[in-house]
KEFIFI-122876 format. One record per residue (C-alpha): x, y, z; residue in three letters. Coordinates in steps of 0.2 Angstrom, whole numbers, plus 5000, padded with zeros to 4 digits. Example, Ala and Ser with C-alpha at 12.3 -4.5 7.8 and 13.67 -1.06 7.14 Angstrom:
2
506249785039ALA 506849955036SER 
***
This chain:
504
500150005002MET 500650184997SER 501150325010GLN 500550495009LEU 501850635014VAL 500950785019VAL 501850955016ALA 501151125017SER 502651245015THR 504251225006PHE 505451235020TYR 504451065024GLN 504751005009CYS 506751035011LEU 506650945028SER 505550795021LEU 506850785006ALA 508250775024ALA 507150645031ALA 507050545015VAL 509150535013ASP 509350475032VAL 507950355031GLY 506850455045ALA 505050415038LEU 504450255041PRO 504650115025ASP 503150125013PRO 502549955006ASP 502350034990GLY 502450214983GLU 502950364992ARG 501850514988ILE 502150694991LEU 500750764995LEU 500750964991LEU 499451055002ALA 500151255002ASP 499451335016SER 499851525009SER 498351635013GLN 498351684997ALA 498951544985PRO 498251654969GLU 499851794975LEU 501051674979SER 502451554971VAL 501651384970PRO 502451264983LEU 503051154965ASP 503951294956ARG 505051354970GLN 506651354967THR 507451174969GLY 506151084972PHE 506550974958ALA 507750924971GLU 506550874983VAL 505450784971ALA 506550674965LYS 506450594982ARG 504950524981PHE 503950414968ASP 502750544964ARG 502050714967VAL 500150784970ILE 499650944973ASP 497650954984LEU 497451124979ALA 496451074962PRO 495650944967LEU 494651074982VAL 494851234973ALA 493951374975PRO 494251304993ARG 496151325000ARG 496851135006PRO 496851205026VAL 494751235023GLN 494851045017PHE 493650975030ALA 492550845023PRO 490850795036ARG 490850635045ALA 489650545032ASP 490550595018GLU 492250515023LEU 491950355013GLU 491350434999MET 493150544998TRP 494050395001SER 493350294985GLN 493450454975LEU 495450484980LEU 495950314978VAL 495250334961ARG 495650514957PHE 497650484962TRP 497550304952GLU 498150214969LEU 498150054972ASP 497250044988ALA 497050155000ALA 498750225008PRO 499350115022GLY 500150265032SER 499950445031VAL 501550565037ILE 500350735044MET 501250895045ASP 499950935058SER 499050855069VAL 497750995073GLN 497551085056VAL 496751015042ASN 496850955028PRO 498150805036ALA 496950775050PRO 495650775037ALA 496550645029LEU 496850545044ALA 495050525045ARG 494650485029ILE 496150345028PHE 495350275043ARG 496350125043HIS 498150205040ALA 499550225051GLU 499750425056LEU 501550495059TRP 501950675061THR 503350765054HIS 503950935062SER 505151065056ASP 505151195068GLY 505051235085LEU 503551175091MET 503951025092THR 504551045107TYR 502651105113SER 501451005118PRO 499950965109THR 498651095108ARG 497050995111LYS 496850815114PRO 496550705097LEU 494950615096PRO 495250415101THR 495150375081GLU 496650475078LEU 497550465094GLY 497450265094GLN 498150255076ARG 499850385082ILE 501450285078ARG 502950425078GLY 503550585075LEU 504850645065CYS 505850775070TYR 507250895065VAL 508550905078ASP 508551115078LEU 509151115096VAL 510250995104PRO 509650905119GLY 507950955119LEU 506550835120ARG 505050845109PRO 503350865122GLN 502250865103LEU 500950705105LEU 501950655122ALA 500450565128GLU 500350455115HIS 502150395117ARG 502650405097PRO 504050325092GLU 505350465089HIS 506650475073ARG 507750625073THR 508350705057VAL 510250775060PRO 510750955057ALA 511650895045ALA 510650825033ALA 509650965030VAL 511151055029ARG 511750955015GLU 510050955007VAL 509951165007LEU 511551165001ARG 511251054985GLY 509751184983VAL 510751324982VAL 511851244969GLY 510551214956THR 509751374959ALA 509651494943PRO 510051644947ASP 508651734938HIS 507451634952ASP 508051754968HIS 507351914973ASP 508252044960HIS 508552174972ASP 509252074985ALA 510451994971ASP 510852154966HIS 511352224981ASP 512452074986ARG 513352054969ASP 513652244971HIS 514352224989ASP 515552084980ARG 516352174967GLY 516752294982ALA 517452194994GLY 516052085004HIS 515352195018ARG 514452095032PRO 512752115032HIS 511252075045ALA 509751965041LEU 508052025049VAL 506651905049LEU 505051955050GLY 503451865057GLN 502051985055TYR 501451955074LEU 499952065073PRO 499051915062SER 499251835077LEU 498351975087GLY 500051995098LEU 500552165094ILE 499952315085SER 500452345068THR 501352505076GLU 502152415089GLU 502752295075GLU 503552445067THR 504452485082GLU 505052305086LEU 505752315067HIS 506552475074ARG 507252375088ALA 507952245079MET 508852375065ILE 509552465081ALA 510352295088GLU 511052275069VAL 511752445070ALA 512552425089GLY 513452285082ARG 514352385069GLY 513552315052ILE 512852455042ASP 511952315030ARG 510452235034CYS 509152125022VAL 507452105028PHE 506451945025LYS 504751985027LYS 503351835032HIS 502451755019PRO 500851815027SER 501351995027ALA 500652135015PRO 501752165000PRO 502252325006ALA 502752255024ALA 504452305025GLY 504752445012TRP 504252565026ALA 505852515036LEU 507052605024ARG 506952765031GLU 507052705049ILE 508452595043ALA 509152755033ALA 509152845052GLU 510152725060LEU 511452735048GLY 510952545040VAL 510752515023THR 509152405021LEU 508652295006VAL 507052205008VAL 506952024999ASP 505151994996ASP 505451844985GLY 504751664986PRO 506251594993GLY 506551525010VAL 507551615022ALA 508551465025GLU 509151455007LEU 509651635010ALA 510751595023MET 511551465014ILE 511951554998ASP 512551725008ASP 512951685025PRO 512451845035PRO 513451895049ALA 512051895061LEU 510251835062VAL 508751935070VAL 507051905073SER 505751875089CYS 505651705090PHE 505651635074SER 506351445070THR 507551535058GLY 508551585074LEU 508651395081ALA 509151355060THR 510351505060ALA 511351445076ARG 511251265079PHE 511151215059LEU 512351335050LEU 513251385063GLY 512651585061LEU 512551725077ASP 510751755080ALA 509751865093VAL 508151875098ALA 507452055100VAL 505552115106GLY 505451945117THR 504852025134PRO 503552125124LEU 502751995118VAL 502951865134LEU 501951975142GLY 500751975130ARG 500351815126LEU 498651735131THR 498051615136PRO 499451545146TYR 499151395134ALA 499451475118ASN 500551365107SER 501851495103ASN 502251515121ARG 503651375119ILE 504551435104PRO 504551595114LEU 505451545129VAL 506451445119ILE 507051605110ALA 507151725125ASP 508151585135ALA 509451555119LEU 509551715109PHE 509051845118ALA 510052005122GLY 511952025118ARG 512351875129GLY 511551765118GLY 510451725130GLY 510251645150ALA 510051495147VAL 511051345138ALA 510551215128PRO 510751055137GLY 509650995154ALA 509351165161GLU 508451225145LEU 507551045144ASP 506951085163GLY 506451225160LEU 505151185143VAL 504451025152ALA 503951145166ALA 503051285156VAL 502551135145ALA 501751065159TYR 500851235165CYS 500351245148MET 499451075146GLN 499351005163PRO 497950855157THR 498850825142VAL 500650805149VAL 500250755167PRO 501950665167GLN 502850815166LEU 502250865183ARG 503850795196PRO 504950875183VAL 504051035184ALA 504051035202VAL 505951015205ALA 506251155191GLN 505051285200LEU 505751235217ALA 507451265209ARG 507051425202LEU 505951485218ALA 507751475228ALA 508851525215GLU 508251625202ASP 506651735206ARG 506951835189ARG 506851685176THR 505051615189LEU 504151775186THR 504751785167ARG 503951615161TYR 502851585173PHE 501251685180THR 500851675199ARG 499051635196ARG 499451475184ARG 500851425198LEU 499451445212THR 497951355202ARG 499051215201LEU 499651205216ASP 501451215212LEU 503151295221PRO 503351485220GLY 501451525220GLN 501351685232PRO 500751635251PRO 499151605254GLN 498251695267PRO 497551595281SER 495651565283ALA 495651695298HIS 496451825287ARG 495351765271ARG 493651765285ALA 494151935289LEU 494452015271SER 492951935267ARG 491952025282LEU 492952185276LYS 492052185260ARG 490452145265ARG 490452295278THR 491252425264LEU 489552385255ARG 488452455269LEU 487452615268PRO 488152685284VAL 490052665280VAL 489752765264GLY 488752885273THR 490452915285VAL 491552905272VAL 490453045263GLY 490453155279THR 492153145281ALA 492653215265LEU 491353345263THR 491253395283GLY 489353405290PRO 488753565282ASP 489053485264GLY 490653585261ALA 492353475254ARG 493753495269ARG 495153605264SER 496653525276ASN 496153355268GLY 496053285286ARG 494853125291VAL 494353105308PRO 494252925312VAL 492752885324PRO 492852815339ALA 492952605343ARG 491152555345PRO 490852505364ARG 489752355358THR 490452205355GLY 490252065341GLY 491452025327THR 490352135315VAL 490452295325HIS 492552285328ARG 492852225306VAL 491552375302ALA 492652505313HIS 494252425306GLN 493652445288ALA 492852615290THR 494652685299ALA 495452585283ALA 494752675271VAL 494652845278LEU 496552825282GLY 496852785262ARG 495752965260ILE 496553055272SER 498253005263ARG 497753045246ALA 496953205251ALA 498653265260ARG 499653195244ARG 498553315233ARG 
***
């Protein structure tokens, strides 16, 4: 039976080629078919995957290449979501339309959450399921629990070893077999694609500037990777412009006067052009690379002296796959904006901040320390999905609470720690103090307290007191807890009002 390998971006195609080269994908019983499912938001404005520079190098690793887009048009592949009562019909249709000998024996999914891969897994209900991953999302816990009919068929995870020593958390609840694609294999594929690329397939503006620099003696340059964060609802467009300004300022601070800006594929066509004026103010010459090629190919073709982004996977690719200097800018801002805590972008953001933020290259080194930090964050994100990580999280948080409060407060919220009863949570008030607080709140809502406060502010005749001093009523002689609490609450409120009046 055949094997369907789903790819939605060109970089996925490149990493899959490396996976085939090292035997990381499971062996098929028949054909190995690359199924293209372009994830572009506006595919009519982008270059199709099978027309990207170097795609022929990828295609020769597979028996056939099929494009899903023409079949589901005018819908995009990501919108392919058949109803339950249509699955058998689609199974028969696809087997005939794609001229398969039978239903596929295995489906290698690019995502377990986003169609069309889960839809294909549901259509071919007897196929074994594998997942391939090439980004920092590999180290994030599964965003939503998989339906039983999919989860029980998960067999393995094939992933690019982006961060040495870091264990994947994706699908950990299903205990998949892990197959690693070494960095060297991806690097060889990238070099092979760059070596076969004709000159006319590159971005003309970037090529002209690069050739001019080489003719005059090569000048070091920086590569800034845009992410189009406003589309994620994390920051506004104006804040993104300021973030890009900070990135270019980082470049200028390193003594680099030439910068290439690679915009995100989802960003509008003019996304990078407004940055030229900002770069000119900082004494940096900015070149906008809006060509269809992936950033990793640009790093191979003309290695930059520095790669800058917020939390792009390209930072890890640059540092650990290609040996380039990389720095993350703006991570504290985005960490403060990321909601809810279980947002799937949190792990990539934590990794980028821990490894690449600041001139020192981050505060955490790859290895056991980073692995423990990521495991603790993963547990706090999805405690019901990865409950086996609780002992690791408890140990990590106890250490941070005792030795490194800055890291604790940077990556973990007090509310989350309290909710999960983890080390580092703020001390809990005693039962007596909680009862007293409730009584105070109830007392402050009593009409008599409002009358006392109003009289204290204005005086008996209704005129506002000029000296700002508020008399505190004498403690009542009558007994009872409510009377005592009422007196304490009134005195506390009047005291705050008095202090505020004196400050004015």
